[in-house]
N, C-alpha and C positions, 0 to 999 in steps of 0.2 A: 840490187836486192828488191827494189819496188816492183820491177817487172816480174820477178819470181813470185812475190806475194800475190800479184794480180793473177798470174797463171794458177797458183795454188788455190786462190779463192774461186776461180772459174771451175776448177776441177771439183772442189767441194760442193759447189752449187749444182753441178751436173752429175753428182755421185750416183744417183738412182739410175740414170740412163746409162752410165758407164757399166754398172753391174748388170743391168738388163741386156746390154750389148754383149757382155761376156757370157751371160747365160745362154743367149741365142746361139753363140758360137760353140760353147762347150757343155751346154746343159743337155737334158733329155735322158738322164739316168733313171732307171726304174726305182732306185732307192731315193725317194723324195726327201726324206728327213736328212740324209747325209748330203744330198745335193744342196739343200737349203743351208746347212751348216757350212759347206764349202763356199757357197756364194757369200755368206756373211763374213767368212774369213777373208775373202778377196776384197770385200768392201773395207774391212779394217786395214788391209794392206794399202789400199789407195789413200786412206786417211793418213797412214804413216808416211806415205810418199809426199803428201802435201806438207807435212811437218819437215821432211827432209829438204824439200824445195826452199823452205823459208830459213833453213839452218845454214850457217857458214861451214859446218863441219863436213869433212869428206865422208864418203860412204863407209870407210873402214872404222871410223870412230863414232858414227851416228848409231848408237846402240839402244837408246831409249831405255836404259837400265836393263837391257836384255829382253825387253818386251817384244821387239820385232822378231828376234830369233825364236822366242817361245811361240809367237803367232805362226811363224813358218812351220814349226814343229807340229802345231795343231792342224794346220792345213795339210801337211803330209799325211797325217792320220786319216783325215777325211778322204784324201785322194786314194790312199791305200784301200780304205773301206769301200770305195766306189769301183775298185778293180783297175785303177790306173796302173800303167807301167811307167818306166822312166821317161819314155817318149811322151806319154800323156801328161806327165808332170811338167815337162818343158813346154808343151803346147798350151797348157793352162796359163803359164806365166807370160808366154809370148802373146796370147790372145788378150790378156789383161793390158799389156803394154800397148797393143794396137788400139784398144778401146780408149785408153787414156789419151793417146796421141790424137785420135779422131775427135775426142771431146774438146781438146785444146784448139784444134783447127776450127771447130764449129763456133766456139765461144770467144776466142781471142783473135784480134786482128794482128796477126804476127807481122804484117807489113809495116805496122807503126812502131815496132820494136827494132832496136839495132841488131845487126847481124851477130854481135857478141852476146846479146841477151838471149836471142833464139838459140844460139849454139850452146850457151850455158844450160839452158833448159834441156836441150836434147841430150847433152852429155850426162846430166844428172839422171834423166830418164833411163838412159842406157846403163849407167852405173848401177842404179837401183834395180833394174830388171836383171842384170847379170848377177848381182849379189844375191837377190832373192832366188833366182834359178839355181845358183850354185849351192846355197844353204838348203834350199828345198830338196835338191837331189841328195845332199848329204843326209838330211833327216829321213828321206824316203828310203834310201839304201840302208840306213841304220834299222829302220822298222822291218825291212825285208830280212836282214840278217838276224834280227831278234826273233822273228817268226820261225825262221829256219832252225835256229838254235833250240827254240821251244819244241818244235816238232821232233828234232833229234833227241832232245831230252825225254819227250814222251815215249818215243820209240825205245830208247834205252831203258826206260823205267817200266816197261810193259812185260809182264810175266809171259813167257813163251807158251806155257802149257794151257793157261786159262784165258789169256788175252786181257786180263785185268791188270790194274796198276800193281807193281810189285811191293813187297813188304817195306822196303826202304822208303819209297815214295809215300806210302801210307803213313808210316810212323813219323817221317820227317816233315811232311807237308799236309797231307789230306786230313788226318785226324786233328792236328792242332788248328787247322783252318776251320774245320767243322765246329769245333768247340768254341772258337772265337766268334763264329757267325751266328750260332743258334743258342737260344736261351735254354733249350731242352733237346736232348737227343738220346738215342739208345745205340749201344754197340752190341752186335751179335757175332760170336765167333763159332764157326762150325768146324768140327774135327772129324776126320775119317778114321774110324776105328781100325786098328791092325794095318795101317798104311805102311809102316816101316817093315813089318813082317812080310807084307806082299812084295815090296821091293827086294827084300833080302832073299826071297825065294826065286828071284829072277823074273818076276812078273811085272816088269817096269811099265810096259805098255798098258797092262790092266790098271795099274796104280794111276797112271796119267789119265786114262779114260774115266776112272772113277772121280778123280779130282775135277776133270773138266765138266762131268755131268753135275757135280755138286755146284760148281761155279755158275753153270747155266741156270740151275734151279734157283739159286740165291738171287741171281740177277733178275730173273723174270718174276719172282715173288716179292721183290723189294718194291716199295712205293716210289713214285716219281721223286727225284731229287736225292735218292739214296746214293751213297758212295760204297761201291764194292771193291774188294782188293784181295790179293793173295796175302794171307796173314803169316803163314809159316809153311813148312814142308808139306804138312797134311791138313792145312787149315785155310778156310775162306772166311772173310768177315764182311759185314755190312754195317755201315753207319746210317741210322734212320733218323733224319732230322725231324724235330718237333714231335717226337714219338716217345711214349713212356714204356716202362718195362712190360706191362700187360700186352700192349699192342705188338711189341717186339717178340714176345713169347708166342703170340698167335701167328706172327709171320714165320717164326722158326718151325712151328707146327706144320704150316702149309708146305714148307720146304721138305720136311721129313716125310710127310704123307705122300708128296709127289714122288720123291725118290723111291719110297717103298712100292708105290703103285707102278711106276714106269720102269724101274731098274731092279730093285731088290738085290739080295745077295751081299749087301754090305751095310754096315751100320754107321750112322753119323750122330755124334753128340753135339750139343750146343750150350754155350754159356751166354748169359745176357746181363748187361749192366746198364744203368741209366745215369746220364749226366743232367743235373748236378745231384740227383738224389743219392747216388752211390759213390760219387767221386767229384772232386772240384777241379781236377786237372787231367790232361790227356793221359799222362803216365799212370795216374791212379785209376782212371777208367779202364785202361788195359789190364792193370793188375786185378781189379775187381772182376772183370769179365773172365779172365783166366782162372781165377779162384772158383768162380761158378762153373766154368767148363770142367775143371778138375773134379769137382763134385759129381757132375753129370757123367763123366767117364768112369768114375768109381762105381756109380750106380749101374752103368751099362744099359744096353737095350735101347739105344737111340733116345737117350734122355735129354731133357732141357731143364736147366736150372737158372733161376734169376738170382742175382746177387742180393744179399741182405742189405737193408737200409742202414746207413751209418748212424 
């Protein structure tokens, strides 16, 4: 055990050069911030290895309360962010093992240790390296699967006519998230007049084209950070963060003016409500916006109505 402590101490004293050697082999990524984070993670990993060297526990039970596995998970995220593939993950850990071994060769006179002591160090180095590589690949693969599932989910939750998030995703995720993240926001819902009648007359392509043009206008007239979505069969909505009712009204005016100038031939009404002035929860905000929209539709003529303050 004394020899393992000696080796661990030597590794700790040479930590900076070990990480520098690793960066020389594996560095050079354009994303400097992520590369710095990955190098810092590798440094933590070497420190954990020195603790493992001093411990009598086998690698299977040397958990550090789950800290090592959590560290490997963070490293996997950095690797993924840097564009590593599975081979790159393996090479990262192999390079770290080589750097640790070279540091021990430089700083420790292995000839003065018994063959058993040297063998014990080498076995623990290989065990730790194999464990980290295995768990690192597991964490990396889990990240890749998660990203694929998210991409699939986004594809499934995209409205095919407008290319916007669909109504289910909007009501279930996007609006609640916006309300939770912002102290103030406005919801604007645009409704195409006589949309159902247009479809009923067999002019389905015309109806789709109108809806797409509306979605395009809403998207382009919305401020940065806005969330646009398909709200209903004939409705497009926009959540405008840190925006009040008056500014949302002006945005709706721009959309209607643009549609009238560029396309004409169809009317669009709009309802506006503000959080928290008109509602304190997502469901209430939707209700107040639809109430305002209903008033606008009754007035007709491409009207815009803002909800009344509670």
